[in-house]
N, C-alpha and C positions, 0 to 999 in steps of 0.2 A: 581141805578139799571141798567140803560143803560150802564154805564161804565163797570160794572161787566159782563153784557151780552156781550159787545164788547170784553172784555178780554177773555171770554170763546170762542168766535169765533176766536180770535187770537191764543189761545192754540190749537183749532181744526186744524187750518191751519198749525201751527208749527209742530204738532205731528201727522199729517194725515197719515204718513207712519209708525208710531209707535203704535198708539192706534187704536183699532177697530173703525170702522165708527159708530157703534151702541154701546150703553151702555152695558158693561159686568161687572157685580159686582165683578168678580175675578181679574180684572186688575186695579181697582182704589179704593182708600179708601179716604174718605173726613172727616176731623175733623174740628170743629169750636169751638170757645168759646161760652159759653151759654149766648150770648147777641143777642137781636133781630136783630140788624143791621148786625152782622157778619153771623148769620144764613141765613138771607135774601140775603146777598151778595153771599154766597156759592150757594144758590139755583139759583140765577140769573146767576152766572158764569156757573153752570152746564147746564142751559138751552141753553146757547150759545155753550158749548162744546159738548153736546150730544143731538142734535135735534132728535126726535124719527123717526124710520124708520120701515116700514113694520108692523109686528105684535105689535110693540111698540106704534103705533098710536091707541089710544083708543077712540078718537073723531076726526073726520076729520077736524073740525074747530079749533083744539087746537094743535099748534106746540110745545108741551111740554110733558114731562113725569116725574113722580116722581123718584128722585134718593136720596138714604139715605145720610144724613149728621149726623155724630156722634158728640156727645158732652158730657161734664160732668158738674155737678153743679159747680158754680163759687167757692164755698168753697173748692172744691177738685181740682181746676184748677192750675196745676203747670208746664204747658208746654207752653201755648200760651199767657198768659196775664201778661205783665210786666209793672212796677216792681212788683215782688212778695213781699208780706208783711211777717210779723212775722220772721224777720231775723235781730237780733240785730247788727250783724257785718256789714251788709249792711247799716243799719240806721246810724251807726257810720261813715262809709265811705261817705255816702251821706251828713252828717253834715259837715264833713271835706271839701267836695267839696263846699258846700254852704258858708263856712267860709273862702274859699281861697281868696287870694289877688285879683285874676282876677274877681271873682264874687262880692266881696265887692266894687271894683272899678267900675264895671258895674252898680251896684245898686246905688252907689253914683252919678254917671254921669246921671242916668235916674230917679232920685228920683222926680224931678220937673215934669217930664213927667208922672210918675205913679200917682203923686198927682193930676195932671190935669185930668187924666182918671178916677180916683176914684171920683172926684167931678162930672164929667159928668154922670156917671152911678149910683152914690149914693151908691156905695159899695167900700170897701177897696180893692184896687188892689196892690199886692206886687209881687216881683219876683217869689215867689213860686206858685202863682195862676194865673199869667198873661196868661197862656195857655188857661184857661177857656174862657177868654174874646176874645182872638184871634180866638179860635176855633169857637165860636159863630158867630163872625163877618165874618169869612171866609165862614162859611156855608151859611150865609145870602147873601153874595156877589155872590157866584157861583150859587145860586138859584134865582138871580136877584131881591132880596128884596131891598127896598130903605133903604140905610144906613143913620144914623144920620148925620147932616151936619158937625159935628166936626170930623167925621171919614174920613179924607183925605187920599190920597195915601201915604203921608209921615207918617201918624199915623199907617196905616196898615203895612208899611215897618218896622217901629220901633217895633211894636208889634210882627211881624214875627221874627225879629232878637232876641228879648228876649225869644220868644217861642222856637226857634231853640237852643239857648244857654241853656235854661232850660232842654231840652231833652238831651243835651250833659252832663249836670250835673248828670242826673239820672244814666247814664251808663259809664261816662268817668271822665275826670279830675283826682281827687285824687283816687288812687287805681283802675285804669281802669281794669287791669287784674283780680284783686280779685273780683271786681264787676261783671265782665264777668262770673267768676266761680259761682257766686251766682245768676246770672240772665240769660243772653242770652246763656251762656254755656250749660244750661239745654236743650234748644231747639237744639243747635248744636249737643249735645250728641245724642239726639233722631234721628236727621237726619242722622248722621254717622252710627248709629245702623241700621237704615232702609236700607242704602246703603249696608252695610256689609251683612245684612241678604239676600238681593236680590242676592248677589254674591254666597252665600253659599247654597242657596236653590237648591234642586235637581229637575230634570226634571219632576219627578212624583208629585211634589208639585206645585199647581198653583202659579205663580209668579206675584205679584203686579207690574204693570208698572208705576203707578203714585200714589203718596201720596200727597194729597192737604190739606193745612192748611188755614183756613179763620180766620184772627185775626185782629190786630190793628197796627197803625203806630208805637206805642212803641214796638211792637213785632219785627218789622223789624229793628228798631233802635237798640234794645238790641242785636239782632243777628249780625247786621253789625258792631256794636261797638266791639263785641267779636272777629269778624274776622278782625277788623281793616281796614274796607273798607267803613266806614261811611263818607259821603260827608259833613256832618254838616247841611244838609237841610232836614227838616222833609218830609218824603215821602208823595206824594199826594194821593188822593183817588184812589183805584183800582191799586195801585202799586203791582208789582209781583216780587218776588225773586225766581229764579229757580236754582236748583242744577241738573245737568245733568251728568249721569254716562255713560261713553263710554268704550267699550272693543276694544283695539287696535289690529292690525293684529298679533302682537306677543303674544296675550293672556293677556297682562297686562291691567290694568284699569286706566282711568284718570277721574278726576272730574272737570267739568266746572261750573262756577257761572255766571248767567246773572241777570241783574236788569232792569226791565221795569218800567219806571216812566213817560213815554211820549208816547202817541199813534202815534205821527207823525214821530218817528224814531225807528230804530231797537233797541232791548234791549242792554244795555251796558255789554260787557264782562269784568268781574272783576277777580282779582287774589289776592291771599294772598300776603302781602308784602314779605314773605319769600319763595314764590314759583312763578313760571311762569304761564302764561295762560296754560290751559289744564294740570293742575297739576296732577302728578302721585298720585293715591289714597293713597298709603301707606305713601307718603311724606306729603300729606295733613293731614292725621290722625296724623302723628308724629309731624307735626308743630303746630297742634292745641291741643295737649294733655294737655298742661298747662292751657288751658281755660276750662277744663272739670273737675268737682268735682266728686269724687267717693262717697262722703258722705257730701252732702250740709248741712244737719241738724247739723252735728258736726261743720262745718266751720262757720255756722251762729252764733254759740254760742260765747259769751264772755268768756274768761278764768276766772274762779271763783277766789275769794280771796284765797280759800283753795289750789287750784292748783298752784296759784302764789307762795304761801308760800312753797309748796313742791318743785317747781322748784328753788326757791331762795336757799333753804337749800341744794338741790342737787348741784347747781353750787358753792355754798360756800364750800361744802365738796370736790368738785372737785379741788378747789384752794388749799385746805389743802392737798389733795391727791398728787397733782403735787409737792407742796413744800416738802412734806415728801419724795417722791421719789428722789428729788434733794438732800435732806439732807443725805439720805442713800448713794447716789452716791458719794457725797463728802467725806463720811467716808470710802469708799472702798479704800484700799491701792494698789491693784494690777489691772493691765489692764484686766486680765482674769476675775476678779470678776465683773468689770464694764461691760464687754462684756456679762457675764452671766446675769446680771440684764437687759441689753438691750434685750437679747434673751427672757427673761421671759415676757417682755412687748410685744414684736413683735409676739410671738407665738400664741396669741389669735386672734380670727377671725376678730374682729372689731377694731383692732388697728388703721387702716386707718381712721375710723370714728372719733376717738378721736383726731387724728392729724388734720383732716379736720376741726372739730369744734373748736379746740384750735386755729388754724391758723385764722379762720374767726373772732373769738372774739379778738384775739391779734392784728390783723391788721385792725380791724374795717371795714371789707368789707363783702359784701354779694355776693357770686359767681353767675355768670350768670345762669339763668334758675330757680333760687329759687324764686326771686321776683324782676322783673326789675324795679318796681316803688318805691322800698324802697331804698332810697339813703344813702350812707355812712355818709353824713353830718348829718343825723338825730341822729347819736350817740351823737352828742354834742362835744364841745371842750375839756371837762374834761375827760381825759383818766382813771381817778380813778373810774369813773362811768361806765366803759365799761361793767362790768358784770351785772349791773342793766339793762342797755340797752340790753345786751345779753339775759336777761330773756324775754324781750318783743319780741325779734326775735324768741326765742324758742316757745313762746306762739302763735305768730301770723304767723310766716313764715315757720319755720322748721317743718317737719313732726314729729308727735309723735313717729313714728317708729324709726327715727334717735335718738331721745332722749332715747328711751328704749334700743336701741342697744348700745348707749354710756354708759348708766348706767350699762348695763349687761357687757360690755367690762371692765369697771373700776372694777367691782366686780370680774370678772375672773382674772384680773391682780393681784388684791390683794390676791386672793386665790392662784394663781401661785407663787406670791412673798412669801406668807406665807409658802408654801410647799418647797420653795427653800432656806428659811432662814438657815436651818442646813448647807447647803453648803457655805453660806455666813458668818456664825457665826464667824468662825475663823478670817476672815479678819475684821469683825465688832468689835470683842472683842479687837483687838489691838488698836483701836482708840476710841471706845465707852466704857465709864465706865458703871458700872452696872445700874445706874438710867437712862442714856440715852438709853441704849439698851432696858430696860424695857419700857421706854416711846415709843419707835418705835414699839415694839410688841403690846402694848396696843392700839396705834393709828391705826395700821393696823386692829386690831380686831374691834375697834369702827367704823371705816370707812366701813368695810365690812358689819356690821350690818345696818349702815345708808343707804348704797346703796341697800341692800336687801329690806329695808322698802320702799325706794323710788320707787323701781321697782313695788312693790305691789300696791303703791298708784297710779302710772301712769297707771297700768293696770285697776284699778278701775275707 
C-alpha cells in the first residue's frame, strides 16, 4: 500500500500542471479487476494522487477522500486479467510454446532442481506452476519474513529465471503475434480507443484527462509483449505503464510510452520497434493494427471438421478449375481467342486475389503482414502436400473474407467463361471433338454449382 501511495504522489507531481489539484470526477476514470488487492491498490494510489482540499476535507484528522473505482465481476472480465481463458486457439498456441525445444531443454536442465524444491515443500513443482512458489517466497522476502534455510539467493535467482520464462511462454515464443491478438491486444485496442475518443470529443463534452487501470503483472506483460517492448523481467509491485498523448504545434498528435518500475530513477521512455520515440499517433495505430482483433471470439475457435472439409473441397475444385482453364487454353487455335479467354478472367473484380492466393500456395510463402511467425518451412519438404498445408493457412492465417472473395471470383470467372463460350465455340470445335467439348461444358457447369455451394457454406 505504501508503494501505491508513493506512486500516486509521483503521478501528482508528474501531472500537476495537467490535472486539477483537487479531485474532479469528470477528468479521471479508474477501473480495477475485481480482486481485493487491485481494488486496494487503486484506492491507495488515489489517496496519494488526490489528497483532499477545502470542502473535500470531511474530517480534519483524515487526509483522505473517497474516490470511485469501477470494476466488473471476474466472470465478465475481458480487459485487465490475462491470460484470458475459454480460447481454444490460445490454448493450442500455449501448448506449442510449452512443447518447444527451448522449454523442453530448460525443463530437462532444471529437473533435478525442481525435484529438490518439490521434496522441500512436499508438493509437486513443475515448470507450469513454479510461479506460485516464487511468488510466495518473493512476498515473504520483501515483507522481511524468515525464509527456510534451503531458500538461498541462488535458489531465489533460479526460481526467478523460471518464473520470468514462464511469463514469456504465456504471451510469447510460439505464435507471439497471434497470442497478442487473443490476449494483450484487447487492452491495447481499448487504450487506443480511449486516445482516439479524447481527440474527437467536442469542447461541449467533458473530456477525461486520465484513465487509470489497476491490474496485475500479467496484465503489463501481456500488453508489453503485444507492443514488443517486454524486457523479459516480471514487473515489480507498483509498476506503472503510461501512455501520454501530446498535441504538437502543427496540430498533429504523438503518443509516448513510459514505464516506471523503479522509484529511484525516472520512468523509461519506450518506443515501438517500428517507430521512434514520440511516435506519431496515426503511425502508432497503423503499426499496431495487426495486434488487434476485430472478432476475438471467432479467432479463438478451432476450425471444425466440417469447415475443413468444405475448404478442402473448395481448394481441390480450384485445382480442377485451373487445370480446366489450361486445357481450354491449349485447345484454342488462334491468338485472339486466347486473348479473349484472358480478358474473361481479368475482367472480374477479384482476379488479383486469385493470382495472389495461387502464388502464395505455389511458391510456399506467406506474404509479410499476414503472419510473421508462420514460417515457409512449415509447409514441409513434400510439394505434393502443398494444398493440404494450404488448407491450414486458409483456416488459421488468411481471412475468411479473402476466401469468400476468391470463391466468388472463381464463380464469376466460370459464369463469364460460360457466357463467352459461343464466341469460342468455333475455335474449340476445330480441335475438340464432341465428347471433349461436352466434357468441358459439363465441367464448367459442375464447378459453378460447387463454388456456389461453397460460398453458402462459408457464409454459414
